[in-house]
C-alpha positions, 0 to 999 in steps of 0.5 A: 626608170620613171613611170610614163604618164598613161593617157586616159582613153575613157575620157576624150579631149574637147577637140576629140569630142568635136570629132565625135560630134561630127561623126554623130551629126553626119551619121544622123543624115545617112540613116534610111528614112524608115530607120529615122522615123522608127527611131524618132517614134522611140525617142518621142515615147522615151521622152514621154516616159520621162515626163510620166516619171516626173509627174509621179515623183512630184505628185503630192510633194506640195509639203516638200521644199519647192526646189528639192521637189523639182530637183528630184523630178529633174533627176527622174526626167533624166531617164528619157535622155539616158534611154535616147542616148543608150538606145540610139533613138532619134530625138529632134532636139539633138538632131539639130546638131546636124547643123555641124554637117551643114557647116562642114558642107557634108549635107545641104540645107534640104537634107538637114531640114528633111532630117529635122522634119522626120525626127519631129514627126516621128517624135510627135507620133511616139509622144502622142501615142504614149499620152493616149496610152497613159490616159487610157490606163487611167493613171490620172486617177492615181492618188485620188486624182492628185496625179491628174491634177498635177498633170493638168497644172503642168500642161496649163502652165506651159500655155501661159508664157508669152511668145518671147518667153516660150522662145527663150525658155526653148533656147535655154532648154535645148542649150542644156539638152545638147550640152548633155549630149555633147558631154556624152562624147567625152565618155566611152562607157554606158555608165559614164554617158548616163551619169553625164546627162543627168545634171544638165537635164535636171537643171532644165527641168527643175528650172521650167525650161521648155522642151518641144518633144516633152510638150508633145506628150504633156500638153496633149495628155492634159487636153485628153484629161480635159476632154474625156475624163469622167465626172468622177475624176472632177469630183475627186479633185473638186474642180471642173473642166471649164477651169482649163479651157486654155488646154486646146489644140490651137492654143497649144500650137500657137502659144507653145509648140511653135515658139518652143520649137524655134527656141530649141533649134537656136539653143541646140544648133547655134549655141552648141553645135555651130559655136563648137564648130567655129571654135574647133573646126571652122576652116581658116582661110586668111592665114596659113601656117607655113614651114620654110625650107632653110638655106644650106651652109656649104663651103665652096669646096663642097658646092658642085653646082652654081649657088647663084641659081635662085628659086625665083629664076626657075619657078613656074609663075602660072601654076595650076591652083584650086579655089578653097570654096570649090567642090572637090569634084571640080578640083579633081577634074582640074588636076586630071586635065593638067595631069597632076595629083596636087595643087596649091589652094587659094582663096577668092583674093588669090592668097595661099590658104592650103594645099590639096592633093588626091591623098587628102581625098583618099583619106576622106573617102576612107574616113567616110566609108567611101560615101562621096558627098557631091557638095564636099568642098576643097577647104574641108579636106585640104592641108592647112599646114604648108611647106613653102620656099622663099623666092630668093632661096638657093635652089640647092636648099630645095633639092636637099629638102626634097631628097634628103632627110637629115634625121634618117641620114644622121640618126642623132638626138638633139644632144648629139648622141647617136640614136642608132648604129649607122653603117655604110658611107654617107653616100651609101646612106643618102642613096638608100633613103626613103624620103616622102616630100611634096612634089610641088612647093609654093614659092613666097616673096614678101609674104605673097604667093608668086608661083611653085617649084617642082621636080620639073623645074629642078630637072631643067636646072640639073640637066646642064650639069651633065654637059651638052645635049645629044644634038648639041654634042653631035653638032660639035663633033661635025664642026670639029671634023670639018675644021680638021 
């Protein structure tokens, strides 16, 4: 027997990674404010620790190859994102991926900005607190002050970009940070996630890209050294505090923090989050994959009803429909008002783009632990794959589709071999079938949606096959008696 391929469950596909990203993004918006703030403080401190590591491993490396020194520093800085990922901390630069939830209409703009604000404030508190702890510990005196001089040089360099340069460096930085986060969605192991973040982070650090949260640690540390370091420190490095006058709060905010933050948002939310959403998740409302019901091939002797009745003759030309962009709550209200549980979905131009049912809503509620989102749209939960029938199709084909599953009735392979033993007559097996098919089928004519056909319309066609109605039969009997 040939060995069957085994799917590697430790590595997800890009589409599955997108699903993980959606859960990751939505999960951020569902945390209580206190939890978000505390996790954000942790993240700010973690990134500060990473920069602390970077300063230490790059201090005194002037004699080493420039690129190699920065690469080692980049690997060291990777500790910060590893801590954030594995400890579940709330980092602003990864929280911008919540733009995915906004695109999915799972949260509104206010909720997204609130999440960003809480993460940003918490990160600042964590980073600035660590900066003053590091200063208080006197780490700037390490290696005869070389550690402090390295920190000052790094911080001062960050304030000498133009606004455009700082913005673009911020874009490039968070492009890599969010790609690192995105890569972790492919792995289910802690070691795998840790290794996946190292190279993207090393690239952004070694290339000098700008990270707003890292700068909340690095620049305030430099400012603290300039303002409060004793004279003995300046004597040890042979420099004066006046040589670093650009290291001040106002210059930091205007020349670095604002443009870098804006760049981080674009790099993460747009270039990573929304770009992947467009590729894998953006609802398509222009074309709808459809499967048409195929016609029957019955000989005259097999036909028990007129084959001249077409779908167009009995369809409902004004069916209940829902609009793709409408809220699910509105769609459910419309179904309730018309005593229905499903309906075709159209776009603003009246084109058929999907099918909406209460089944879709139940699945959505199960997937979100029954947390209803008031802004959830029909297009987010509807089925995009449709069963349609041509307007000129014979109604017999529709009847067969709705009540007969040929794969169950004739259990054979594509080569014509029986796949299981079938007992009983054909009629007995047909009556015993359990077939699950839609009760409402959209009708298409020349590519356009013109109505629906359902059990109700088919019922009206089948009734005449059983003879006259009771009232008609009674009237006929009375007339026969009068004639007698």
